[in-house]
N, C-alpha and C positions, 0 to 999 in steps of 0.2 A: 504494500500500500504506500502510495506516494505521500510525503509529508506536505503539510499545508504551508503556504507562504504566509507571511505576516498579514498581508492584506486579506487573504482568505480567512484567517483566524479572526481578524477584526470584524469582518462581515458576519461571521457566525455569531460572535458575541453581540454585535449590534442588533442583528435579527432576533436573537434570543431576548435581549432587553426590550425590544419593541413588542415582541409577542407577550411578554409579561405585562408591560404597561397597557397593552390593548386587550388583555385577558384572552389571548388567543392560545389557550391551552386548556386542558381538561383535568377535572378533579374526579377521581373514581373512589367510590366507597363500596367495600365488600360487605354484604349483608347476609345474614342467615334468615331463612324463612321460619318464623315461629309458628306457622300454620294458624295465624289469626290470634295467637296469645300475646297479650301486651308484654313488653320488655322495656324497662327503663333505659338500658344500654342502647337498644335499637332505636328508641325514641330520640335519644341524644344524637345518634348518628344521622337520623333523618332530619332533625331540627338543624343540625350543622349544614347538611346538604341544602335545605331550603334557604337558609341564611345566605350561603354562598351563591346560590342561584339568583336570589333576589338582588345580590350585589353585582350581578352581571357575569358570573363565571359559568362555564359549561360544566355541568354536574351530571354524573350518571351513577346508578346503583348497579353493582355486579352481584350476581348470585349463581348458584350451580344447581338449581332445582328444575326438574322437567315440568313440574306442576306448581309453579310459584303462586302462593296465595297472597302474600304481601301484607301490608299494614292498613289497607283502606278501611277495614271494619272498625279499627280502633284508633287510627290517627286521622282518617278522613281522606277525601278525594285529592286534596292538594299534594299530600305525601305520596299517595298511590300513583299519581300522574307524573311523577319524576320518571326520567328515562331509566328503564331497567333492561339489562342485558344478561342473558344466560351464557356464562363463560364456558359451559360444557358443549355447546353447539360447535360443530366443526367449521361452520361458515361465519363465525363471529369475526368481524373486522370493525374496529372502532378507531376513528380519528387517526388513521395513518399507521396503525400497527396491526399485524395479524396475530393469530393464536400462538405461534411459536416465538413471539416477541421480536421478530425481525421486522424491519421497516419495509412498508409496501409503497 
């Protein structure tokens, strides 16, 4: 692999800073499915996700349940309507990375 020039490195750093300032990155939360049973720890995770979403960040919830029940019954629609992705599906591709974590 060829080494980067100083200008190339500066461009990567500046692009990264710009993406942070413009909130062009994603925040993922891994959640367990409590099958509709309330959990204070899960409520905290979802409240954090809602707060970040309301601040303009791209937020998604990750789980590995084939039949995900979620939190709608006890936290409400706003929480249930966050983006949810099943990470066990072979075709999951989220925001530029595929399942084996290589960049696409």
